C-alpha positions as CSV (number, residue, x, y, z in Angstrom):
1,M,6.1,8.6,-0.2
2,Q,4.6,10.3,2.9
3,K,1.5,9.5,4.1
4,V,-0.2,12.8,5.7
5,V,-3.6,12.8,7.5
6,I,-5.3,16.1,8.0
7,I,-8.1,16.5,10.5
8,G,-10.3,20.1,9.8
9,A,-8.9,19.7,6.3
10,T,-11.3,22.5,4.9
11,S,-10.0,25.0,7.4
12,A,-7.3,27.2,5.4
13,I,-4.4,26.7,7.4
14,A,-4.9,22.9,6.5
15,E,-5.8,23.2,3.2
16,A,-2.5,25.8,2.6
17,T,-0.7,22.5,4.1
18,A,-2.1,20.0,2.2
19,R,-1.4,21.6,-1.0
20,R,2.6,22.0,0.1
21,Y,2.4,18.4,1.0
22,A,1.0,17.5,-2.5
23,A,3.8,19.6,-3.9
24,R,6.0,16.7,-2.5
25,G,3.9,14.0,-4.0
26,A,2.4,13.1,-1.0
27,H,-0.3,10.5,0.0
28,L,-3.0,12.7,1.7
29,F,-5.9,11.8,3.8
30,L,-8.2,14.7,4.4
31,I,-11.0,14.7,7.2
32,A,-13.9,16.9,7.3
33,R,-17.3,17.9,8.3
34,N,-18.1,19.2,5.0
35,S,-18.1,16.2,2.3
36,E,-18.7,18.2,-0.6
37,R,-15.8,20.6,0.1
38,L,-13.9,17.6,0.5
39,N,-14.0,16.4,-2.6
40,D,-13.4,19.9,-4.3
41,I,-10.1,19.9,-2.0
42,A,-9.3,16.5,-2.7
43,Q,-10.0,17.0,-6.8
44,D,-7.2,20.1,-6.7
45,L,-4.5,18.4,-4.8
46,R,-4.4,15.9,-7.0
47,V,-3.6,18.3,-9.6
48,R,-0.8,19.8,-7.8
49,G,0.8,16.6,-7.7
50,A,-0.7,14.5,-4.7
51,A,-0.1,10.7,-5.1
52,Q,-3.2,10.1,-3.6
53,V,-6.1,11.6,-2.0
54,G,-8.5,10.0,0.0
55,H,-11.0,11.7,2.3
56,A,-14.1,11.2,4.9
57,V,-16.3,13.0,7.0
58,L,-16.4,13.6,10.3
59,D,-18.1,16.0,13.0
60,V,-15.5,16.2,15.7
61,A,-17.8,17.2,18.5
62,D,-19.2,13.6,17.5
63,L,-16.7,12.0,20.6
64,T,-17.6,8.6,20.2
65,A,-16.8,8.8,16.0
66,H,-13.2,9.4,16.5
67,A,-12.0,5.5,17.3
68,R,-13.9,4.3,14.3
69,V,-12.1,7.0,11.9
70,V,-8.6,6.8,13.0
71,D,-9.0,3.1,13.0
72,D,-10.1,3.4,9.3
73,L,-7.6,5.3,8.5
74,W,-4.9,3.1,9.4
75,G,-7.1,-0.2,7.7
76,Q,-6.5,1.9,4.7
77,L,-3.0,3.4,4.7
78,G,-1.2,0.9,6.8
79,H,0.8,3.7,8.7
80,V,0.7,7.4,8.8
81,D,3.8,9.5,8.5
82,V,2.3,12.7,9.9
83,A,-1.1,13.5,11.5
84,L,-2.6,16.8,11.6
85,I,-5.3,18.2,13.8
86,A,-6.3,21.5,12.4
87,H,-9.8,21.7,13.1
88,G,-11.3,24.7,15.1
89,T,-13.8,28.0,15.7
90,L,-13.5,31.2,17.2
91,P,-15.8,31.5,19.9
92,D,-17.7,34.6,20.6
93,Q,-16.3,35.6,23.8
94,S,-19.8,37.5,24.6
95,A,-22.1,34.2,23.8
96,C,-19.8,32.1,26.0
97,E,-20.3,34.5,28.8
98,A,-24.0,34.7,28.6
99,S,-24.6,30.3,28.0
100,V,-23.3,27.6,29.8
101,E,-24.4,25.6,26.9
102,V,-22.6,27.8,24.2
103,A,-19.3,27.9,26.3
104,L,-19.4,24.5,26.7
105,H,-19.7,23.2,23.3
106,E,-16.8,25.7,21.9
107,F,-14.9,23.8,24.4
108,T,-15.5,20.4,23.4
109,V,-15.3,21.9,19.7
110,N,-11.5,23.2,20.5
111,G,-10.4,21.7,23.0
112,T,-11.9,17.9,24.2
113,S,-12.4,17.1,20.7
114,T,-8.6,17.8,19.8
115,I,-7.5,16.1,23.1
116,A,-10.0,13.1,22.2
117,L,-8.3,13.0,18.9
118,L,-4.8,13.1,19.8
119,T,-5.5,9.9,22.1
120,A,-6.9,7.9,19.3
121,L,-3.7,8.9,17.3
122,A,-1.5,8.4,20.2
123,A,-2.8,4.1,20.5
124,R,-1.9,4.2,17.3
125,F,1.5,5.7,16.3
126,E,2.8,4.8,19.8
127,P,3.1,0.8,18.5
128,Q,4.0,1.9,15.3
129,G,7.1,3.4,17.0
130,S,7.5,6.8,14.2
131,G,5.9,9.4,13.0
132,T,4.2,13.1,13.8
133,I,1.5,14.4,15.4
134,A,1.1,17.8,14.6
135,V,-1.9,20.2,16.4
136,I,-2.8,23.6,16.1
137,S,-3.0,24.8,19.4
138,S,-2.9,29.5,19.4
139,V,-1.0,31.8,21.5
140,A,-4.1,32.3,23.1
141,G,-3.5,29.7,25.2
142,D,-0.6,30.9,26.7
143,R,-2.6,33.7,29.2
144,G,-6.3,34.1,29.4
145,R,-7.2,37.3,28.4
146,Q,-11.3,38.9,28.8
147,S,-11.6,39.4,25.2
148,N,-10.9,35.3,24.3
149,Y,-10.9,33.5,27.5
150,L,-12.8,30.9,26.7
151,Y,-10.7,29.8,23.1
152,G,-7.5,30.4,25.1
153,A,-8.8,27.8,28.0
154,A,-9.2,25.2,25.4
155,K,-5.8,26.1,23.7
156,A,-4.2,25.8,26.9
157,A,-5.6,22.3,27.5
158,V,-4.7,21.5,24.3
159,S,-1.0,22.7,24.9
160,T,-0.6,21.2,28.0
161,F,-2.1,17.7,27.2
162,A,-0.1,17.9,23.9
163,S,3.3,18.5,26.1
164,G,2.6,15.4,28.5
165,L,1.8,13.3,25.4
166,R,5.2,14.4,23.9
167,Q,6.9,13.1,26.9
168,R,5.3,10.3,26.4
169,L,5.6,9.1,23.0
170,F,9.1,10.6,22.7
171,K,10.9,7.3,24.2
172,V,8.9,5.0,21.1
173,G,10.3,7.5,18.1
174,V,7.0,9.5,18.2
175,N,7.3,13.3,18.0
176,V,4.1,15.8,18.7
177,L,4.3,19.0,17.9
178,T,2.5,21.7,19.2
179,V,2.1,25.1,16.9
180,K,0.9,27.9,18.3
181,P,0.0,30.6,15.3
182,G,-1.0,34.5,16.1
183,F,-3.5,36.3,13.8
184,V,-3.9,34.2,11.0
185,D,-6.2,36.2,7.7
186,T,-8.6,33.4,7.2
187,P,-12.4,33.3,6.4
188,M,-12.7,32.8,10.0
189,T,-11.4,36.3,11.4
190,R,-13.0,38.1,7.8
191,N,-14.5,40.9,10.5
192,F,-11.3,41.7,12.3
193,K,-9.3,44.5,11.5
194,K,-6.0,43.4,10.1
195,G,-2.4,44.8,10.4
196,A,1.3,44.3,10.7
197,L,0.6,40.9,13.4
198,W,-1.3,39.2,11.0
199,A,-0.1,36.2,8.9
200,K,-1.5,34.6,5.7
201,P,-2.3,30.5,6.0
202,D,0.7,29.8,3.4
203,A,3.0,31.0,5.7
204,I,1.4,29.2,8.5
205,A,1.4,26.0,6.5
206,K,5.1,26.5,5.5
207,G,6.2,26.8,9.2
208,I,4.1,23.6,9.9
209,V,6.1,22.0,7.3
210,R,9.3,23.0,8.1
211,A,8.9,22.4,12.1
212,T,7.5,18.9,11.2
213,D,10.6,18.0,8.7
214,R,12.8,18.9,11.7
215,G,11.5,17.0,14.6
216,R,10.3,20.4,16.5
217,S,8.5,20.2,20.0
218,V,6.7,23.9,20.0
219,V,6.4,26.3,17.3
220,Y,5.3,29.6,17.5
221,L,4.2,31.1,14.0
222,P,5.2,33.5,12.8
223,W,8.2,33.5,15.2
224,F,8.0,36.5,16.6
225,W,4.8,35.7,18.5
226,Q,7.6,33.7,20.8
227,P,8.9,36.7,22.2
228,I,5.6,38.6,22.4
229,M,4.0,36.2,24.7
230,L,6.8,35.5,26.5
231,I,6.7,39.3,27.6
232,I,3.0,39.0,28.5
233,K,3.4,35.6,30.2
234,H,5.7,37.9,32.5
235,V,3.4,40.5,33.4
236,P,3.0,40.7,36.8
237,E,-0.6,40.1,37.7
238,F,-1.6,42.8,39.5
239,V,-0.9,44.8,36.1
240,F,-2.3,42.5,33.9
241,K,-5.8,42.6,35.3
242,R,-5.8,46.3,34.7
243,I,-4.6,45.9,30.9
244,K,-7.5,45.7,28.2
245,L,-6.8,42.7,25.8
């Protein structure tokens, strides 16, 4: 029986991923800020076939609480097969430009808190010598764009940190998977006009589970974002700075 921990478990992608693991009969442990929503999701996952579902409340911006929550996890579960970090916000770029306080808060939620959680999880996975730490980054981290560069900068930090952590933990048998979704139709993006490049949360969840099973290092979801971002990354800077993206 797989033991799967999901941090940011009330997000649409996280919930869809949890449902896929529940269908396998996994033992799930959910972590998020909203206790009422956690209870509702846990009940749904039990109906869907999860062997057990536990949950705990964590405000990821409270960096001092991370180590305690992770320690409690291992105390309850003994070991963890998969840990998915899936929390995040979609900042208002204009608000971030107008306020240093807002900018730093959003960077903490989307970047610093994730790095802190990766560090705490690595301290447990490393002596365990097995398992996968999966973290949701974003294609936005591949190159800064004027429309969301605060968010992109946070995700770039996460991707780079995960790359180094992956290299460190590989030798002890622990995989670190970086997930880079493109546009996803979730409550967080409800006000955006949708088009052909948009994916549903369950499609992203399917890709996460598959990439975890296969021991992948980095996965773009859907797959077509990899060639798209390859092109965007190689646009010369003197051209790129004149483009509105």
